[in-house]
N, C-alpha and C positions, 0 to 999 in steps of 0.2 A: 503493501499500500503506501500511496504517496506519503513522505515526510512534512513535517511542517506545512499542512496547508489548512488554508483559515475559509469558514465558510464566505461562497461567493451564491450569486442570484442570476439567474439569466431568466430573463423576461420577453417574452415575444407578445408584443402587444398588435391590433390591427385598430386602423385607423380608417373610417370611411369613405371610400375614394368619390369625386363630384361628379357628376356628369348629367344626364336627361332623367327627367321624374320618372320611369319607366326601370330604368336601368337603378335607378337609387334604392327604389322598392326593393330589387331584387338584391343588392349590396347587404340592404337592412336588414334581410332574413339571415344574413351571414354573423355570427357569435362571434363577438370578440374574445380571443385567445390570450390565455396569460399562464403561463408556463414556467415555476418557481424549481430549479436545480439546485440542492445543496450538496458540497464535495464533502464524504467522508461520512455520512449518515445512516447507521445501522438500522436493521427491522425493532431493532428495540429501545429505538432513541426518544420515542416519543411517547406521553404517557396514556395514550389512548392503547397502547401496544404494550402496556407493563411497564414502565419506566417509571422508576419513584422518588429517584432522589432530584429529580425537579416538575415543571410540569410546562406543557404547550398548549396552552388552552386556544389559543389563535388556530392552532394547525388541528387540534381536536374538533376544531366548530366547524373549519371545512370537511372533513371526515363526516360531521353528524351531517350539514347540507348536500355529502353527493353521497360518493360510493370507495369503499375501501378494499383494494386488492391487497389481499394477505398473502397470495405468493407473487409477488413482481419479483424480478429479479433484473441485474445489470449485465450487462453485454462477455463486459469482462472486467477484473477488480480492479486496475489502474485508469486514470483520470483521462486519459487522449484517446486508447481504444473506446473505452465505454461512454464518451462523449461523440467519435465516430457513429457508433451504433446506432444514437439519440438521432443524427442528424443526418442517418442516409436508410435509415430502413432494415440494414442489412445487420447479419450474426456478426462477431467478429474473424470468423475465417472467410467473407466475404470483402472486409474493407482493405483499403491500402494502409491503416493506422493500424499497427501494432507493438506500440509498447510506448514508453515514456521519455524514449531515448533524445537526447538532445538533434538529433539529428534531423534532415527535411524528412520526414513522414506527415505527408500531409494527403489532403482530399485531392481527388482528380479536379482542373475547372469543370470539365463535362458533366460530373457527377452530381447527382438529383439530390438537393438536401431538404429537411423539412422547412426551411427559409426559403428557399427556393418555388418549390412546390406551392407553398401557401403565397409567395410574391406574384403567382403565375393565376394564382387564385380570387385576384385581385387583393391580395393586403398590405398593409405595410407593415413590414418586419424590422423590427429590431434586437440587440441584442446588449443588455447592461451587465456586465461583471465579466466574470471568467470564462473566456470563448475554450482554451485547453487543446486545442488540436493545432494552434496555427505558432509560427515561429516572427520572428522581426523581418516586418517590412521591408522588401517587397516579397519575401520569400510567400508571404500565406497573411491572408485580413478575411473577417467573417465577412466582410461586403463582398469578395467576389468569391462565397457561395449563398449570394441571396437575400443579405441581411440591409434594408434601406439604413439604418442605423446601425452603428458599434460604438460602443465606450468602456472600455476597463480594461482587464488582462488579455495577453495572447496565449501565454504558452503558463502550465506549470509552476517553474522555476520564477517567474515575472511572481507569480502569486504566493511564493512563500515567501513574505517581508507583510508584516504590520502596517511598514511605513514605508510605499512604494514611492521610487523619486519620479517615478513617468505614467500615463496612462494614455492608451493612441485611441482617440477620435477620428473615427471616420478614415482611420490609416493614417493619420497625422500625433506625430507625437508629442504631447501636451506633457512639459516638466510642470513638476510640483517641487517647488523650491524647498515650500517651507518645511517638506521631511526629508530632505537630506539630512544625514544623520550622523553619519561618519566623522568622528573626531580626527582620527588620524588624516585623512583624505585632504581635512580643512587645516590640519595643522601640522605639527614636528611629531614624530616619533624620535623618542631616543633610544636609540635597539641597546644603550649601556647604562640603564639604570638600575638602581642597587639601593637596598636598604642597609646601611652599615652594619646596624645591630638587629637580625633580624628574629624580634619577639616584637608583639606589641607594644610593652611601655618603652622600652628604652629608643626603638624605631620612633613611635609619636613624640617623645621630647626632642629628638633631632628636628623632627615637623615644627615644632611648637617653637623651637629656639634659633632655627637655623646655623647650630653648631656642631660639631663633628662627637662625637661618645664621650672622649676623653673632657671636652670643653664644656659639656653639658651635666656631664659627670654620671650617669646613667648606663654602666659597660652589662647591662642583663636585665632578667624581667625582675625587675623591681618595681618601685611605685614611684610614678610620676612627681618630682617636686611639685606642691602649691604655687610657687613661686620663682620666676626665672627673670635675671636683668632682661631678656629681651622674649616676647611673647608676641606669637600671629594676631591672635585674634583684639587681642590690645594695642599693639601698631596699627593696625589697620583701621579698628576704630581712632583713633588718635590722627591717623591719614582724614577724616573725615567719611569713612564707611558706615552704612548700618552694620554689623555685624551677628551673624548666625548661626549658630551648629544643630544640625540634623543627623542623629544615627549613633553610632557606637565613637565615643572620646577616648573611653577607656582611662581617665583620669583619677586623682585620689587628694582630696574626697571625688566623691563620684559626682555632686553638684558644683563645684567649682568652677567656673566661668572662662579663667584666662583674659577679660576681657568680649569675651559675646554678649552683646544684650540679650540673648534671650537662647535657650535650648530645648531640644524635644530630643531626650536621650533611647537608645536603644544598647541596654548591657548585655541585653541577652541572657536573663537570671544572675548573671554576677553580681551578688551583693555583699560590698565591703562596707558600707556605712551601719548605721542602727538605721531602722526602720525605714530603707531606701526601697522605693518601689520606680522601675522605669517607667516613662510616658507612654511609651511602647506598653508597656503591659496594663497601664489603666487604663487604655484605650481598648484593649484586647476585653477587659472585663465588662466595658459597656458593650463591645461589639457584639461582644460571645456570652453572657453571664453563663459563670460555671464551670464554662469547658477551661479544657487545660492547654496554654500556650506552647509545653512541653511534652504535648500527646505522642508525638512521633519517637519520642521514651530515648535519644541518642543525645550522651553527655558532650558535653562544650570542647573536649577534645578527641572525642570517640574518632577511631578512623571507618566504619564500619558506615552502612547508609542505607535510607529508607525513604519512602515518600511520602511529604508534608500531608498528615491526616487530616486536614481542616480546607475549609475554603480558601483561594490561594488568595485571595483579599485580606486574609487575618495575619498571613506570612508577614514575617519582619520586614523579609526585603522588598516585598511589595508597599508597606506602610511608610518606611526609607522614603522611597521614592514618589507614593503621595502625599507626604508629608511636606515636600521638595517643591511639587508642584502648586501646592494649593501654596507657600510661602507665595511663590513666583504669581501667580496668578493674582493673588490679593497685593503685590510691594506695589507703593505707590514711587516710580523712579524718578518722578520727577525732585524728590525731597536730598534722597542721597544716595550716591551706587551703593551697588549691595556686595556685600563679600558673604560668600552662602559656603559652607561648607555641608557637602555630604557622604555622610561616612557608613556603607554599609557592612553589615556585622560579617554577612558572607560573602566571597565562599569559603573562608574559616568555618573548619565543622562545628556542629553538624552536618553532613550531606543531608541535605531534605527538602529536594525543590519540591514544587507539586506536579504531579502524573504525568502534566502534559509536555514539560520540559524533560522528563524522563525517557518518554515514548521518542523524542527525537533522535536520543540516542540507541535505543531500540538494540538496533543493528549496526550501530557504527562500528568501525574496527579499531579500536583503543588500542593503543601500542602496550608492549611486555613494560614492568618496571626497569630502566637502564641499571645496568649490574657492572661495577668496577671492579678491575682484575686488584684493588688494595682492599678489597673490604668483606674477605673470604672469613672473619669472623664473627659474621652474623647470617651466617648463610646456610646454616642450619635449617629445615623448613617446620614449621610450627602453625600448630591447628589455631586459627583464632578466636576458637570458644575456650584455648584452656590458658591464653595470655591476660594480659591487661585490653580492656577494650581500647585504652589511650595508650599503650606501649609506645616508648620513642624509637625501637629496634624492632624489627623483626621479619623474618623472610616466611610471609602468609600464602605465598603460594600467588602464580601471575591472575588466576580466575579473580581473586579477593581482591588483587590492587588492580586490576580493568574494572573493577564494578565499581570499589569506591570512585576511580576517575570517570566514571560516566555520569555517577551523581553530583561529583566534582564539576564538572564540565556544563553540568544542566543546570546546578548553582549560576555559573558565569553567564548559561543565557539568560537568566531570569534576569541576574542585573543588566546584563546590557539593554534588556526590553526597559526596566526602568529607566537605563538612564537615556533612551530614546525619549521616553516620555518626557522627562527633564527638560532635554533639549528642544524637544516640540513645546512646551511649555516659553523656553526662553525664546522660540522665535515665534508664536503667535503673540508673545509682549512687545515686540520689537527690540530685544536687548541681544540676542544672541550675538550677531555681528561685530558687536560694542565690546564682547566679551572675552576676558581673557577667562578659560576653562581647563584645567588639568585634571588628569584620570590618570593615581598613583596607586599603589596597595603599601599596607604596611612592610609586607612582607610576603613570599611564598609560602608553599606547600611540598617536601618532600614527596611526598604521595607512593611512597613504597620503593621509590630509586636508591639504589644501592644499600638496599635492607634498610632506611631510613623514612621515621615519616615523621611528621606536623614540620617544626622549623627551628632555629639556634642552630642550625651549621653552617659552615663555610659554602658549602656547596649551590649551583646554580637553580636548582629547585627551591631552596629555599628563603637566596639574597637577591636572585633578580628578580627584577619586578615591572610590570607594562608602565610606562613612563611616556605621556603623551600632553602635546601641550597647541591650546589650540589660540593663537594670540588676536586680541583687538584687529578689526579690519584697518584701522590706521596707523600701525605697526607694518603693513604692506609684506607681511612675510610669505613667502612661497613656500607651499608644501613640501614635504621633503624629509629625509630621515639622517640622524644624526649620529656621530658610531663614538662621542667621546664621553669620558665616564662621568657620568651624573651621580646625584646621590639625593635623598629626602630632604637636607640642608639646603639646597639649592631654590628649593621652593618659597619659603618667607621675602631673600634677597629679589626674586623674581616679582613677587606680588607686592614691594616695597619701591622697586624701579617703575612697575608699572601706575603706581600710586602715584609716583613726581616726589618720592621719599628717599632722602640719601641712606645708602645702603650702610652701615657702622662697618669701620676695619676691622674691626675683632671679630667682625662676624666670619665664621668659617664657608658659610655657602656661599656662592656668587651665582648674578642673576645670568637666566637662560636664554634672555630677547640676544644678544648679540653673538650666541655661540650661534641660534637659531639662522643667524642673517651669514653668518658667515665671517665675519668681523673680528673675533675675539681673539684675543691674545695671549699666550703665558695661560692655558689652562691645564689645570692639572695632568699629571699625568697619570696618576695611579689615583682611584678611589681605599681608603680605607676601610676594612671591616672587621667587626669582632665581637666576640660575646663570652660572659664569663659562663663558668660552669651549670648549666643545666642538662638534667636526666642523665648522667653521666659524669664520674669526676675527669675524666679524660676532655670530656666535651670543653674547653677551654680554651680558646684559640683568637687567633689574629691573623689579617690576610689581606693583601693588594691585591688592585687586577684594572685592570681597562680596560675586559671585554675580550683581551687576546691572549691574555697568559697569565695564570693567576697563582700567587705564593700563599701559602699556611704553613703557618707556626702556631705549634701548640706548647700553651704556656707549661702546660704539666709535664710533657714528658717528652719536652725536645724534638718530638717528629715534624718533620717537615713535609710537604706536598706541592708539588708542581705540574700544572696540567695545561697543555697547550691548547686554548679555547679555540682558535683557530682549526686547528686539524683533528682535535676531539672534542667538539664542543660539549658533548656527554660527560664529558671528566671519569672518562672510563680507565683511562692508564694514567699512572701517578708515574712522572718521568724524572722522578729526583733523581735516580740513580743510572738514569739513562747519559753515557758519555756524552754523545751528542748536545746537551741540551746544560752539561757544566756549567758553562761562561753562563748561559742564564739565569741559573741557580744562583751563582755568586753573586750577578748585578741584583738579584731579587732580595735577597737575604741582604745583601750592603742598603736595598732602600728602605726594609725594614728595619734594621738598626738604626738608621735616619729616621723611622717616621715614629719608632719608641723613644727616643734618645728625652727628650721632655720632659718622660716618667722617670728618670733618674737613676741607678743602681738597682734597684730593685726588678729591673726591666732590661737594661744595656750597662753592661760594666764590661772596660778595656778596651768597647768597638765589640763587642759578643752579646749574644742573644742570650739573657738568662731564664733557666729552666725553674720556674713558679711553685712553690710547695702550694703556697696561700694562694685563694683566690680573693679579688678585690670586686665588688658587686657597686659598690658606690664610691666613684673615685674625688679626691682632692677638691674638686670643682663643682661638686654636688652642692646646691645650696642646701645651707645649713637651716634644720626647721624651727622655726621663731617659737 
């Protein structure tokens, strides 16, 4: 069956022709014909045929006023050939359209169709919606098959989009400019975007402050300080913006605002403050009194997967998108410019998308986990049901990993749809063209690669993040890709520069505009990555990368890893002992010595990296609590 197919309607309507009185009388005896066709609806999907989950009263009324054929079958079970049977009156073995392939499987130009026959009988014919057996003009279009008017989709691939960028009216392509949603197509894709400290709280500290991990002081999964020298919402508020945050903040205390004038929080069940209830959960209890928002039953860090058990509009992903849309729709942009943070808690586990998104990936070819030649100590296969549901390491088999990935992908598609809704709201409000829009993640998810799960690791699945910037039209930035290493710390300086605010000289991050325009000078050679001990004693590391080479230093063990990201982007081979990389290893080791030198002899002594016995979660620059 087709994937990602949304209901469309085909309408054949007659308009009585004019002529002599006698002919008009004859024509008036002909009935108007209205024909509805929906895609992918089964016999059991109507309340009159037994559906109990929802009701179809208007369709039921049609049946009550007419005749219900209980043994009505389609000619074939995919769109193109099924519609060919409908148009020609032939069974599937006699039509020229035999499948949904994108090649030119078309009805013959001289082939009689439902529309051409009716047109010959004096009807005016029209089709509105999905044609499904045509291909881009001039190969085919409904007008060549007997329709006087056509408006809508041509083929099933065009119809697989909630926000089509164009429709065809009588063979003429009409652009729907308000529906062009692809951020990367409109902006800059930074292909080497990283999260320096890949777990939620330290990553968000860097995002908040524009500082490196050592300089904001949170070196692993700890508490975001209540107050910093630099705070993104406060600095944007000071620059004249109305500041608002929606979704997951993961700050401490949980209701702190750091300069936001208002927040609507989804902390997805995380409770750290006494009597704290997130705004999402309060809203949920109004919408679904007595229901359990955690009914799916998957914990916050579990890597098992299941479908969301409640209506889609109750899911926190939908709520976050909806709140953002409502704020934009109601915002008076004439007063102050808007600074809006929209923070989705997913695709972080639980992997719990609604069923329709799971169905999109039911038959998808999901890759097996990537397994490096360096991770054999975790290779023993384990039964998932015998391990902790949130186990950070483990070989649970390829099928388990592929299944979790399907749900993870589905969560991302769900988020993508919400992003589309938010962008559409911005366009309808006239705010899109002049907006700076940035899409990033706080960290990635290993999803079983190298037998690792979750985050906090130096590997690409954990540290390498999507990083997209759509610039205000006035900046005249040509869309494109940039491979220079960038990080979350670069967002605050970018916002400040856009707002006309001088970026503090001691802020580690740098504005991205010059980089996007190709005019940046002396950009950093490498981005630094690190994380304090988490999940295991040995998982305490610092790394350097430019997206082409990566060097990893493990503080507790003195172990080194070197990955050639150009030849080996999946980090399958640790090249630290390869003779041909000897010189490059020495260079990267020297760079790490330089990077860690400011931390003193606990980290670098006599020009050598120091193996540490103690971990340091909060560095000396972490703000002292008052």
